[in-house]
C-alpha positions as CSV (number, residue, x, y, z in Angstrom):
1,M,105.3,117.8,70.3
2,R,107.6,115.5,72.5
3,D,105.6,112.4,73.3
4,A,105.8,110.4,76.3
5,V,106.7,106.6,76.9
6,I,107.1,103.7,79.3
7,A,110.3,102.4,79.0
8,D,109.7,99.3,81.4
9,A,108.2,99.1,84.4
10,V,108.7,96.9,87.9
11,R,107.2,96.2,90.7
12,A,107.8,94.5,93.9
13,P,105.2,91.5,95.2
14,I,102.6,92.6,97.6
15,G,103.4,91.8,101.1
16,K,100.3,91.1,103.4
17,R,100.2,93.3,106.4
18,N,102.9,92.5,108.9
19,G,104.0,90.1,106.1
20,G,106.9,89.2,104.6
21,L,107.7,92.8,103.0
22,S,107.2,94.4,107.0
23,G,110.4,94.3,108.1
24,V,111.6,96.1,105.1
25,H,112.2,99.7,105.5
26,P,110.2,101.5,102.5
27,V,113.4,103.3,101.5
28,D,115.1,100.6,101.2
29,L,111.8,99.0,99.0
30,S,111.9,101.8,97.0
31,A,115.8,101.6,96.6
32,L,115.0,98.1,95.4
33,V,112.9,98.9,92.9
34,L,114.6,102.2,91.6
35,T,118.1,99.0,91.7
36,A,115.8,96.6,89.2
37,L,114.8,99.6,87.1
38,L,117.4,100.5,85.1
39,E,119.3,97.2,86.1
40,R,116.2,96.1,83.1
41,T,117.0,99.2,80.9
42,G,120.9,99.9,81.2
43,V,120.3,103.1,82.0
44,E,123.1,104.6,84.2
45,P,121.7,106.6,87.2
46,G,123.4,109.5,86.0
47,Q,121.0,109.7,82.6
48,V,118.1,109.9,85.0
49,D,116.9,114.1,85.3
50,D,114.4,113.2,88.8
51,V,112.6,110.6,90.4
52,I,108.8,111.2,91.4
53,W,107.6,109.3,94.2
54,G,104.3,108.5,95.2
55,C,103.5,108.2,99.4
56,V,100.3,108.8,101.0
57,T,100.9,108.3,105.2
58,Q,104.4,110.8,104.9
59,I,105.7,110.3,108.7
60,G,107.7,107.8,111.3
61,D,109.4,105.7,108.2
62,Q,107.8,107.4,105.1
63,S,109.2,111.0,106.5
64,T,111.5,113.1,105.3
65,N,111.1,112.7,101.2
66,V,110.9,109.2,100.7
67,G,112.1,109.8,97.0
68,R,115.1,111.4,97.5
69,Q,116.2,109.2,100.3
70,A,115.4,106.3,97.9
71,V,117.8,108.2,95.1
72,L,120.4,107.7,98.2
73,A,119.7,104.7,99.1
74,A,119.9,102.9,95.6
75,G,123.8,104.6,95.6
76,W,122.8,106.6,93.1
77,P,125.0,110.0,92.8
78,E,124.1,112.9,94.8
79,S,123.0,114.8,91.9
80,I,120.0,113.1,90.9
81,P,116.7,114.7,92.9
82,G,113.7,113.1,94.1
83,T,110.5,113.9,95.3
84,T,107.7,112.9,96.7
85,V,103.9,113.3,95.7
86,D,101.1,113.1,97.7
87,R,97.3,112.7,96.0
88,A,96.2,110.2,98.6
89,C,95.7,106.8,96.7
90,G,96.7,108.1,93.3
91,S,99.9,109.2,94.7
92,S,101.8,107.2,92.0
93,Q,99.5,107.0,89.4
94,Q,99.9,111.4,89.5
95,A,103.6,110.6,89.8
96,V,103.8,109.7,86.3
97,H,101.3,112.2,85.2
98,F,103.8,115.0,86.5
99,A,106.9,112.7,85.5
100,V,105.0,112.7,81.7
101,A,104.2,116.3,82.0
102,A,108.0,117.1,82.6
103,V,109.4,114.8,79.4
104,M,106.2,115.8,77.2
105,S,107.4,119.7,77.8
106,G,111.2,119.6,77.4
107,Q,111.9,120.0,81.0
108,Q,113.1,116.9,81.9
109,D,114.4,113.8,79.4
110,V,114.1,110.8,81.3
111,V,112.7,110.5,84.7
112,I,111.3,107.5,87.4
113,A,107.5,107.9,88.6
114,G,106.4,105.7,91.3
115,G,105.7,105.3,94.9
116,V,105.7,102.8,98.1
117,E,103.7,102.2,101.0
118,S,104.6,100.2,104.1
119,M,101.3,100.1,105.9
120,S,102.4,97.3,108.4
121,R,104.9,99.8,109.5
122,V,102.9,103.0,108.7
123,P,98.9,102.7,109.3
124,L,96.7,103.9,107.6
125,G,95.1,107.0,109.6
126,S,98.3,107.4,111.7
127,A,98.6,110.9,109.9
128,R,95.6,112.2,111.8
129,E,96.4,111.1,115.4
130,T,97.5,115.4,115.7
131,G,95.9,118.0,114.5
132,L,92.9,119.3,113.0
133,P,92.5,117.6,109.7
134,Y,90.6,119.1,107.1
135,G,90.0,122.1,108.9
136,P,87.0,124.0,110.6
137,L,85.9,125.2,107.5
138,V,86.2,122.4,105.6
139,R,84.1,120.6,107.9
140,A,81.4,123.5,108.5
141,R,81.0,123.1,104.8
142,Y,80.2,119.0,104.8
143,R,78.6,119.0,108.3
144,T,81.1,116.5,109.7
145,D,83.8,116.4,111.6
146,S,85.6,113.2,109.4
147,F,85.7,111.9,106.3
148,S,85.2,108.1,106.3
149,Q,86.2,105.8,102.7
150,G,84.3,103.1,104.5
151,I,81.3,105.2,104.7
152,G,81.7,106.2,101.4
153,A,81.9,102.8,100.3
154,E,78.3,102.2,101.9
155,M,77.2,105.0,100.5
156,M,77.7,104.0,96.9
157,A,76.7,100.5,97.6
158,D,73.6,102.7,98.2
159,K,73.3,104.8,95.6
160,W,74.1,102.5,92.7
161,N,71.7,99.5,94.5
162,L,74.4,97.2,95.0
163,S,73.9,93.9,97.1
164,R,76.3,92.5,99.4
165,L,76.0,89.3,96.9
166,E,77.1,91.5,94.2
167,L,79.6,92.7,95.7
168,D,81.2,89.6,96.9
169,E,80.7,87.5,93.8
170,F,83.0,90.9,92.1
171,S,85.7,89.6,95.4
172,A,85.2,86.2,94.8
173,R,86.0,86.8,91.5
174,S,89.5,89.3,92.1
175,H,91.2,86.5,94.0
176,Q,90.1,84.1,91.4
177,L,91.8,86.0,88.7
178,A,94.8,86.5,90.8
179,A,95.5,82.8,92.1
180,E,95.1,82.4,88.1
181,A,97.3,84.8,87.1
182,I,100.3,83.7,89.6
183,D,99.8,80.4,88.4
184,I,100.6,80.9,85.1
185,G,103.2,83.3,85.9
186,A,101.7,86.5,84.5
187,F,103.6,88.7,87.1
188,D,107.0,87.1,86.8
189,G,108.1,89.0,84.5
190,Q,107.5,92.6,85.9
191,I,108.3,91.7,89.9
192,V,111.3,92.1,91.4
193,P,112.1,89.5,94.7
194,V,112.4,91.1,97.8
195,P,115.0,89.8,99.9
196,T,114.5,89.5,104.0
197,E,115.5,87.9,106.8
198,A,113.1,85.8,106.4
199,G,113.7,84.5,102.8
200,V,112.8,85.8,99.6
201,V,109.8,87.5,98.5
202,R,108.7,86.8,95.5
203,V,105.0,86.4,95.1
204,D,101.4,88.9,96.5
205,E,100.9,87.0,99.5
206,G,97.3,88.7,99.9
207,V,95.7,86.0,97.5
208,R,93.6,83.9,99.2
209,R,92.5,80.9,96.8
210,H,89.5,79.2,98.3
211,T,87.5,82.2,99.2
212,T,83.5,82.0,97.6
213,T,80.6,83.8,97.9
214,E,79.7,81.6,100.6
215,V,82.5,82.2,102.5
216,L,82.7,86.0,102.3
217,A,78.6,85.8,103.3
218,T,80.1,84.6,107.1
219,L,82.1,88.3,107.3
220,R,80.4,91.3,109.7
221,P,79.5,94.7,108.3
222,A,82.6,96.7,109.2
223,F,81.3,99.8,109.2
224,R,77.6,99.9,109.6
225,P,75.4,97.5,111.8
226,D,72.8,96.7,108.0
227,G,75.7,97.6,106.1
228,R,77.4,95.6,102.8
229,I,80.9,96.5,103.2
230,H,82.9,94.3,105.3
231,A,87.0,93.2,105.6
232,G,86.3,90.6,102.6
233,N,85.0,93.3,99.8
234,S,87.6,95.6,100.2
235,S,91.0,96.3,99.9
236,Q,93.7,94.5,101.9
237,I,95.7,96.7,104.2
238,S,99.4,95.9,102.2
239,D,103.1,96.7,101.4
240,G,104.7,97.6,97.6
241,A,106.3,99.8,95.7
242,G,106.5,100.3,91.8
243,A,108.3,102.2,89.5
244,L,108.0,103.3,85.7
245,L,110.9,104.9,83.3
246,I,109.2,107.0,81.4
247,T,111.1,109.0,78.3
248,T,110.1,110.4,75.3
249,S,110.6,108.1,72.1
250,E,113.7,110.1,70.8
251,R,115.7,110.0,73.7
252,A,114.2,105.7,74.1
253,A,115.9,105.2,70.8
254,E,119.5,107.0,71.6
255,L,119.2,104.8,74.9
256,G,118.8,102.1,72.7
257,L,115.4,100.7,74.8
258,R,112.1,99.8,73.0
259,P,109.5,101.4,74.8
260,I,106.4,99.5,76.1
261,A,103.6,101.8,75.8
262,R,103.2,105.3,74.9
263,F,100.9,108.2,77.2
264,H,98.1,109.0,75.3
265,A,96.2,110.8,77.5
266,G,95.4,111.9,81.4
267,A,93.2,113.6,83.3
268,V,92.2,114.5,87.0
269,R,88.5,115.1,88.2
270,G,87.3,115.4,91.5
271,D,83.9,114.4,92.9
272,D,81.4,114.2,96.5
273,P,84.1,114.5,98.8
274,V,81.9,112.7,101.7
275,M,81.3,109.8,99.3
276,M,84.8,110.1,98.1
277,L,85.1,107.1,96.0
278,S,83.2,108.0,93.1
279,A,85.6,110.4,91.1
280,P,86.7,107.2,88.5
281,I,83.3,107.6,86.8
282,P,83.9,111.9,85.5
283,A,87.5,110.9,85.5
284,T,87.4,108.5,83.0
285,A,84.6,110.3,81.0
286,A,87.3,113.2,80.8
287,V,90.2,111.2,79.2
288,L,88.2,109.8,77.0
289,S,86.9,113.2,75.7
290,R,90.4,114.3,75.9
291,A,91.6,111.2,73.8
292,G,88.9,111.2,71.0
293,L,87.9,107.7,72.1
294,R,85.3,105.7,73.0
295,I,85.3,103.1,76.1
296,G,84.8,100.2,73.8
297,D,87.9,101.2,71.9
298,I,89.6,100.1,75.3
299,G,91.1,96.2,75.9
300,I,92.3,96.6,79.1
301,F,90.9,98.7,82.7
302,E,92.8,98.8,85.4
303,V,90.1,100.1,88.1
304,N,91.8,99.6,91.7
305,E,89.3,97.8,93.9
306,A,89.8,99.8,97.2
307,F,86.0,98.7,97.9
308,A,84.2,96.4,95.4
309,P,81.6,99.1,95.2
310,V,84.0,101.0,93.2
311,P,84.6,99.1,90.2
312,L,80.9,98.2,90.0
313,A,79.7,101.5,89.9
314,W,81.9,102.6,87.2
315,L,81.0,99.5,85.1
316,A,77.3,100.2,85.5
317,E,78.1,104.3,84.6
318,T,80.4,103.7,81.9
319,G,78.9,100.6,80.2
320,A,82.4,99.2,79.6
321,D,82.9,94.9,79.1
322,P,83.1,93.5,82.9
323,A,85.6,91.0,80.8
324,R,88.0,93.3,80.4
325,L,87.8,94.5,83.4
326,N,90.6,93.8,86.4
327,P,91.1,90.3,84.2
328,L,94.1,89.6,86.8
329,G,92.5,90.6,89.8
330,G,93.0,93.5,91.9
331,A,93.4,94.8,95.2
332,I,90.6,93.1,96.7
333,A,93.1,89.8,96.2
334,V,96.5,90.9,96.0
335,G,96.5,94.4,98.2
336,H,96.6,98.4,98.1
337,P,99.6,99.9,99.7
338,L,98.5,103.4,98.7
339,G,101.1,105.3,97.4
340,G,102.4,102.7,95.6
341,S,99.2,101.5,93.8
342,G,98.7,103.4,91.2
343,A,102.7,102.5,89.7
344,I,102.1,98.8,90.5
345,L,98.6,99.0,88.5
346,M,100.4,100.3,85.7
347,T,103.0,98.1,85.8
348,R,100.5,95.2,85.5
349,L,98.5,97.1,82.8
350,V,101.7,97.9,80.5
351,H,102.6,94.0,81.2
352,R,99.3,93.1,80.3
353,M,99.1,95.2,77.0
354,R,102.3,94.2,75.4
355,D,101.6,90.1,76.5
356,T,98.4,90.4,74.9
357,G,98.7,93.0,72.3
358,T,96.0,95.3,73.3
359,R,96.2,98.5,71.6
360,Y,94.5,100.8,74.1
361,G,94.2,100.6,78.0
362,L,92.7,102.7,80.9
363,Q,93.8,102.6,84.3
364,T,91.7,104.6,87.1
365,M,91.6,104.8,90.9
366,C,89.7,106.4,93.6
367,E,91.0,108.8,96.2
368,A,90.9,110.5,99.3
369,G,89.1,113.5,99.2
370,G,86.6,113.0,96.4
371,M,89.4,112.8,93.4
372,A,91.0,110.2,90.9
373,N,93.3,109.9,88.0
374,A,92.6,108.4,84.5
375,T,95.3,107.5,82.4
376,I,94.8,106.2,78.9
377,L,98.0,104.2,77.4
378,E,99.0,103.1,73.8
379,L,101.0,99.9,72.8
380,A,104.5,101.4,71.5
381,A,104.5,100.2,68.2
């Protein structure tokens, strides 16, 4: 069977809500990272078979198939197709899985997977403002008229007996590690600077360098009066995009490319849609089983920090080494641009694997509806 490799990966800096990237249309931001990816690899646009793009809130500026519009905005030949995927927060990680499947099956040879979200321009929840989300049968089955990620995070904190202090300590760690990563230039080789009317955005904007557990302790709970989840231990609303070039080892050699990583295994699992955020745990078990690996074989974990209970519950269940988890910080510090986050995390992961010579990396992220994707990558020889 053919393999699938990541030849290169790039991302935009993550902009904070109403920050440096808020004036950039998500289609144009997508086109920017697509263009940068091909400039880095030397691949011609006409050699790309498809673009698979993640985006969650597909209305307004993000309507009408962002993936296809990004190809056109990049000035590529009209013959190159593009499609847009929604698996909630894991949309662009799922885009990678779809690209890998197309390449490994022989249907396509060169596919770009990635995603975008401009939460400043298209706010979270905008798509639920009309109609009847979930439908009457789902509402009846779970005896609720709404599904709240914030309440789900509170439920996880309850189930795994995670204290407010534990959550806040983890969140402060995220900011500290992200700041240190920025200072040593850990992201410089993967970030595409974004020109705007106000200047060029080059660095993730959300990091609060002076965040401490004492500062976080002053914040009010956001979802329950007696709760533990607040703005400081939740992911930030933000804007961003990322893109990865997926091909085979053979085709990469023909194109003169030296891949960063090989796709080793992938899985997607569902779990309780009311608690919503716990599926990374069964997804991790599934992908490890499929790969024939143990948790201790993995050198780097990227577990999306949608809310602090997610990676902490995952740690408790998997027994993973905490020092290997999100070593450069996570979404609590830099933000979570929904449809772009899977590609952004994977870009961070493959560059970190290459920089440190780490053989295996695992990425997983919770998704609305109680789902999660999990991916294991192996450093290319």
